[in-house]
C-alpha positions as CSV (number, residue, x, y, z in Angstrom):
1,M,-0.1,-0.1,0.3
2,S,1.3,3.5,-0.8
3,E,1.9,6.3,1.5
4,R,-0.9,8.2,-0.4
5,K,-3.5,5.3,0.4
6,A,-1.9,4.3,3.8
7,F,-2.7,7.9,5.3
8,F,-6.4,8.6,3.7
9,L,-8.3,5.0,5.0
10,P,-11.7,4.6,5.7
11,V,-13.0,5.9,9.5
12,E,-15.7,3.7,11.7
13,R,-18.8,5.9,12.5
14,E,-18.0,6.0,16.1
15,C,-14.6,6.6,18.1
16,P,-12.8,4.5,19.9
17,D,-12.6,5.1,23.4
18,L,-9.0,5.6,24.1
19,H,-8.9,7.1,27.8
20,G,-6.6,5.5,30.2
21,S,-4.1,8.1,30.9
22,E,-6.1,10.0,33.4
23,Q,-3.1,10.4,36.1
24,V,-1.3,13.0,33.6
25,D,-2.6,16.6,34.1
26,Q,-3.8,17.3,30.6
27,R,-4.8,21.0,31.5
28,V,-2.7,23.7,29.4
29,S,-2.9,27.5,29.5
30,L,-2.6,29.8,26.2
31,A,-2.6,33.6,26.5
32,G,-4.0,32.8,30.2
33,M,-6.7,30.9,28.1
34,T,-7.1,27.4,30.5
35,M,-7.8,24.2,28.4
36,K,-9.2,20.9,29.7
37,N,-6.1,19.3,27.2
38,P,-3.5,21.0,24.5
39,I,-5.6,19.9,21.4
40,V,-7.3,22.1,19.3
41,A,-9.4,21.3,16.1
42,A,-7.7,23.5,13.4
43,S,-9.4,26.2,11.3
44,G,-10.5,25.1,7.9
45,T,-10.3,21.6,8.7
46,F,-13.2,21.4,11.2
47,G,-15.8,23.7,9.7
48,F,-17.8,24.9,12.7
49,G,-18.0,21.5,14.2
50,H,-21.2,20.1,12.8
51,E,-19.9,17.4,10.9
52,Y,-17.5,16.1,13.7
53,G,-19.8,16.4,16.2
54,A,-21.6,13.2,15.0
55,F,-18.8,11.1,15.8
56,Y,-18.0,12.4,19.3
57,D,-18.9,14.9,22.2
58,L,-17.1,18.1,20.8
59,S,-16.5,18.7,24.8
60,Q,-14.0,16.1,24.2
61,L,-11.7,18.7,22.6
62,G,-9.3,21.5,24.4
63,G,-10.9,23.9,21.9
64,I,-11.9,24.7,18.5
65,C,-10.7,27.1,16.1
66,V,-13.7,27.6,13.5
67,K,-13.4,28.0,9.9
68,G,-11.7,31.3,8.7
69,L,-14.1,34.2,8.5
70,T,-14.5,37.3,6.5
71,A,-16.3,40.6,7.0
72,C,-18.8,39.4,4.4
73,R,-19.9,36.1,3.1
74,R,-17.7,34.4,0.7
75,E,-18.5,31.6,-1.8
76,G,-14.8,30.6,-2.3
77,N,-12.9,29.5,-5.4
78,P,-13.9,27.8,-8.2
79,A,-13.4,24.1,-8.3
80,P,-11.4,22.1,-8.3
81,R,-10.2,23.4,-5.4
82,I,-8.5,20.7,-3.2
83,A,-6.7,17.5,-4.0
84,E,-4.7,14.8,-3.1
85,T,-1.0,14.9,-2.6
86,P,1.2,12.2,-1.2
87,M,1.2,12.5,2.4
88,G,-0.9,15.2,2.4
89,I,-3.6,17.6,0.5
90,L,-3.3,20.9,-1.7
91,N,-6.3,23.2,-1.3
92,S,-7.1,26.9,-2.6
93,V,-10.8,26.7,-1.1
94,G,-10.8,30.7,-0.7
95,L,-12.2,31.3,2.6
96,Q,-15.7,30.1,1.9
97,N,-17.6,31.2,4.8
98,P,-21.0,32.6,5.7
99,G,-19.6,36.0,7.2
100,V,-18.9,37.1,10.4
101,D,-22.5,38.3,11.5
102,E,-23.9,35.1,10.2
103,F,-21.5,33.0,12.2
104,I,-21.8,35.0,15.4
105,A,-26.0,34.8,14.7
106,A,-25.9,30.9,13.4
107,E,-22.8,29.2,14.5
108,L,-21.7,30.8,17.8
109,P,-24.6,29.5,19.5
110,F,-24.3,25.8,18.6
111,L,-21.0,25.7,19.6
112,R,-21.7,27.2,23.1
113,Q,-23.2,24.1,23.9
114,F,-19.9,22.6,24.5
115,D,-17.3,22.6,26.9
116,L,-14.6,23.3,24.7
117,R,-12.8,27.0,24.0
118,I,-13.6,28.7,21.0
119,I,-11.3,30.4,18.8
120,A,-12.2,32.6,16.0
121,N,-10.0,32.7,12.6
122,I,-10.3,35.8,11.1
123,S,-9.2,37.4,7.5
124,G,-9.4,40.5,5.9
125,N,-8.4,42.6,3.3
126,T,-7.8,45.7,5.0
127,P,-6.4,46.7,8.8
128,E,-9.9,48.4,9.0
129,E,-11.8,45.2,8.1
130,Y,-9.5,43.2,11.0
131,G,-10.7,45.8,13.5
132,E,-14.5,45.3,12.9
133,M,-14.2,41.7,13.1
134,C,-12.4,41.7,16.5
135,E,-14.9,43.8,17.9
136,K,-18.0,42.1,16.7
137,L,-16.6,38.7,17.7
138,S,-14.9,40.2,21.3
139,D,-18.7,41.6,21.8
140,A,-20.1,38.3,21.1
141,G,-18.0,36.3,23.8
142,V,-15.5,34.2,21.9
143,D,-12.3,32.9,23.8
144,M,-9.7,33.9,21.3
145,I,-9.1,35.7,18.0
146,E,-6.8,33.7,15.7
147,V,-5.9,36.6,12.9
148,N,-4.6,35.2,9.5
149,I,-2.1,37.3,8.3
150,S,-1.5,35.4,5.1
151,C,-4.1,37.4,3.5
152,P,-3.7,40.0,0.8
153,N,-3.2,43.8,1.4
154,V,-5.4,45.1,-1.2
155,K,-3.7,48.5,0.2
156,A,-0.2,47.3,-1.0
157,G,-1.0,45.7,-4.0
158,G,-1.6,42.3,-2.8
159,L,1.3,41.5,-1.0
160,A,-0.1,39.1,2.1
161,Y,0.4,41.1,5.5
162,G,2.2,37.8,7.0
163,T,5.2,38.5,4.4
164,R,6.5,41.8,5.9
165,P,6.9,42.6,9.9
166,E,5.9,45.9,9.7
167,M,2.6,45.1,7.6
168,A,2.1,42.6,9.9
169,A,2.6,44.8,13.2
170,E,0.6,46.7,12.1
171,V,-2.5,44.5,11.6
172,T,-1.7,42.9,14.9
173,A,-1.9,46.4,16.9
174,I,-5.3,47.3,15.0
175,A,-6.7,44.1,16.3
176,K,-5.4,44.4,19.8
177,A,-6.9,48.0,20.0
178,H,-10.4,46.7,19.0
179,S,-10.3,43.0,20.8
180,T,-11.1,42.3,24.2
181,V,-10.0,38.8,24.0
182,P,-6.5,37.3,23.6
183,V,-5.4,37.8,20.0
184,M,-3.1,34.9,18.7
185,V,-1.5,35.6,14.9
186,K,-1.1,32.6,12.6
187,L,2.1,33.0,10.4
188,S,2.6,32.1,7.7
189,P,6.0,29.5,6.6
190,N,6.2,31.2,3.2
191,V,9.0,33.4,4.3
192,T,12.6,33.8,5.0
193,D,12.8,34.1,8.5
194,V,9.8,33.5,10.4
195,T,11.0,34.8,13.6
196,E,10.8,38.4,12.2
197,I,7.5,38.4,11.7
198,A,7.0,36.8,15.2
199,Q,8.9,39.3,16.8
200,A,7.2,42.4,14.8
201,V,3.8,40.8,16.2
202,E,4.9,40.3,19.5
203,G,5.9,43.7,19.9
204,A,2.6,45.2,18.5
205,G,0.7,43.2,21.4
206,A,0.0,40.0,19.9
207,D,-0.8,37.5,23.3
208,A,-0.1,34.1,21.3
209,L,1.0,33.1,18.0
210,S,0.2,29.8,16.1
211,L,2.4,28.2,13.3
212,I,2.3,27.0,11.0
213,N,-0.2,27.9,8.2
214,T,0.2,26.2,5.2
215,L,3.2,25.9,2.8
216,R,2.5,26.8,-0.8
217,G,2.4,24.1,-3.2
218,M,1.7,22.9,-7.0
219,R,0.8,19.9,-8.7
220,I,0.1,19.1,-12.4
221,D,-2.0,16.8,-14.3
222,V,0.5,15.5,-16.8
223,R,-2.2,13.8,-19.0
224,T,-3.9,17.4,-19.5
225,G,-0.7,19.6,-18.8
226,R,-3.1,21.4,-16.4
227,P,-2.6,22.0,-12.6
228,I,-4.7,20.1,-10.3
229,L,-6.1,23.5,-8.8
230,K,-8.2,25.9,-10.7
231,M,-6.5,28.8,-9.2
232,N,-3.0,26.9,-9.9
233,T,-1.1,26.9,-6.5
234,G,-2.5,26.1,-3.2
235,G,-1.8,25.7,0.5
236,L,0.1,22.0,1.1
237,S,-1.1,20.4,4.5
238,G,-1.1,17.2,6.1
239,P,2.3,15.1,7.3
240,A,4.6,15.9,4.7
241,V,5.2,19.4,6.3
242,L,5.6,18.6,9.8
243,P,9.1,18.8,9.6
244,V,9.1,22.4,8.7
245,A,6.2,23.3,11.5
246,I,8.7,21.4,13.9
247,R,11.7,23.2,13.1
248,M,9.6,27.0,12.7
249,V,8.2,26.6,16.3
250,W,11.7,25.7,17.6
251,E,13.1,28.6,15.9
252,T,10.2,30.9,16.5
253,A,10.3,30.0,20.3
254,Q,13.6,30.8,21.3
255,K,12.8,34.4,19.9
256,V,9.7,35.4,21.7
257,K,8.2,34.7,25.2
258,I,4.4,34.6,24.3
259,P,2.9,31.0,23.9
260,I,2.6,29.0,20.5
261,L,0.1,26.7,19.1
262,G,1.8,24.6,17.1
263,M,0.5,23.0,13.8
264,G,1.4,21.3,10.7
265,G,1.1,17.9,9.7
266,V,0.0,16.1,13.5
267,S,-1.6,13.1,13.0
268,K,-0.4,11.1,16.3
269,G,0.6,11.7,19.7
270,S,4.6,11.9,18.9
271,D,3.9,14.2,16.1
272,A,2.4,16.9,18.7
273,A,5.1,15.7,21.5
274,E,7.5,16.8,19.0
275,L,5.9,20.0,18.5
276,M,5.4,20.9,22.1
277,L,8.9,19.6,23.2
278,A,10.0,22.2,20.4
279,G,8.0,24.9,22.3
280,A,4.5,24.9,21.5
281,S,2.3,25.2,24.5
282,A,-0.7,23.6,22.8
283,V,-1.3,21.7,19.5
284,A,-3.9,21.9,16.4
285,V,-5.0,18.7,14.7
286,G,-5.8,19.6,11.1
287,T,-5.4,17.4,7.9
288,A,-5.8,14.7,9.8
289,C,-9.4,15.0,10.6
290,F,-10.3,14.2,6.8
291,A,-8.4,11.2,7.3
292,D,-9.9,10.2,10.3
293,P,-12.7,12.2,12.1
294,C,-11.6,10.9,15.6
295,A,-8.2,12.0,14.9
296,P,-7.9,14.5,17.4
297,L,-8.8,12.5,20.3
298,K,-6.4,9.9,19.5
299,V,-3.9,12.6,19.3
300,R,-4.6,13.6,22.9
301,D,-5.2,10.6,24.4
302,E,-1.6,9.2,22.8
303,L,0.0,12.6,23.9
304,A,-0.8,11.9,27.3
305,A,0.3,8.3,27.3
306,L,3.7,9.4,26.0
307,A,3.9,12.5,29.0
308,G,3.1,9.9,31.4
309,R,5.8,7.3,30.1
310,R,8.6,9.9,30.6
311,G,7.4,10.3,34.2
312,L,5.6,13.7,34.0
313,R,2.9,14.5,35.8
314,R,1.4,17.5,33.3
315,V,1.2,17.2,29.5
316,A,2.5,20.7,29.9
317,D,5.8,19.9,31.3
318,L,6.8,18.9,27.6
319,T,6.6,22.2,26.5
320,G,10.4,23.9,25.2
321,Q,12.0,20.9,26.5
322,V,14.2,20.0,23.5
323,Q,17.7,18.9,24.1
324,P,19.4,20.2,21.2
325,W,23.0,18.4,20.4
């Protein structure tokens, strides 16, 4: 069986019971926000939780980072906009979402039924849009806002905010000025030095960082000569990007004092442990959910078991404990 087929397997309707590490305290803190465990469902892979709620009680998660929100409703990019690749996927969905107002009215009440932290992911075309959304979401009572700075700045000729420290800092400062809840900035790996961006947003007041976002990639159908995605390129995620995520989390953790939500290619407990050892305080599980809806729970329990085998009483004690040669 190829790696590609091995990653995407059919799943059972119900998740198995993987409890058994209750002796390990799984609570973690992210920018002052306490979570019952360090596992967050990553934005863009979990929708607003409805589909996954058919498999298990969402209260078993530490948190959910909802599908990326924009100021107004977006239909997203034309198909084909998602495709499987060896050890992951490419996507150019294009931030399809109902808009921040509809999320607050229709989706947030559903999520409030569950005992988990709600993190709203936002994307804007201008700094002002970020500010407006932060104000609305703060007033609505989300627990944290994740600011996606991989979006194009229409005032700067389409350059992504996350590619230049000064633009990343500007958006961060505006988000902080309009938010009454912690602001976490999501960093793009498609830069020369991610630590420069990290330090810029920390200096602008960010409460936490999340990294990494997807890597820009491309595949071509050799039969037709066309790219496999309508938009030509897309974001690469899945197990293939894990080593990049670990490296960037490790580099960033040495340069900033604010906490990090690590993500990128996590599909098992040891992956999450690596990110935490590199410096992450919590871990997001994303693409693995498409292969197995129960992946976040399996990662949670495998991580706790791993911490127990290391003689740790708390999963949080893994953070930053890498021992470089």
